[in-house]
C-alpha positions in Angstrom: -183.2 1.3 -47.8 -183.3 0.3 -43.2 -187.3 -0.2 -43.7 -187.0 -3.7 -43.4 -184.5 -2.7 -40.3 -180.4 -2.8 -40.3 -178.9 -6.0 -41.9 -175.2 -6.3 -41.6 -172.6 -8.5 -43.5 -169.3 -10.2 -42.6 -165.7 -11.2 -44.7 -166.7 -15.2 -43.5 -170.3 -14.1 -45.1 -172.0 -14.5 -41.9 -175.6 -12.0 -41.5 -177.0 -9.5 -38.9 -179.9 -8.4 -39.2 -181.4 -6.6 -36.8 -185.5 -5.4 -37.4 -188.5 -3.9 -35.7 -191.7 -7.0 -35.3 -194.4 -5.5 -37.3 -196.9 -6.7 -34.9 -194.9 -6.4 -31.2 -193.3 -3.7 -29.3 -190.3 -5.3 -29.9 -186.8 -6.1 -32.0 -186.4 -9.3 -33.3 -182.9 -10.0 -34.5 -181.6 -12.4 -36.8 -178.2 -15.3 -37.0 -176.9 -16.7 -39.9 -173.6 -18.5 -39.8 -172.5 -21.9 -41.3 -172.7 -23.9 -37.7 -175.1 -23.5 -35.4 -172.5 -22.9 -32.3 -171.0 -19.8 -34.1 -174.6 -17.9 -34.1 -175.2 -19.5 -30.9 -172.9 -16.9 -29.3 -173.0 -14.5 -31.8 -176.3 -13.8 -30.3 -175.1 -14.0 -27.3 -173.1 -11.5 -27.6 -175.1 -9.3 -28.6 -177.9 -9.9 -26.7 -175.3 -9.6 -23.6 -173.6 -6.0 -25.4 -177.6 -4.0 -26.3 -179.0 -4.9 -22.0 -175.7 -2.7 -20.8 -176.4 -0.1 -23.5 -180.5 -0.5 -22.1 -179.2 -0.8 -18.2 -176.8 1.7 -18.7 -179.9 4.5 -20.4 -182.5 3.3 -17.9 -184.7 0.8 -20.4 -185.3 -2.4 -19.0 -183.8 -5.0 -20.4 
């Protein structure tokens, strides 16, 4: 069910969840791990990758 976005669960039980905001024209990204540093690195990599895709497509990042 993609009603609440896309949720990815990895072998180490880390979770990345992408969903639309319910009250703003935004995408929300949630990262859950057992390590705050890992969560930050994962979020940074996701934001960098999405920024590159949006730039390549001519959208505002």
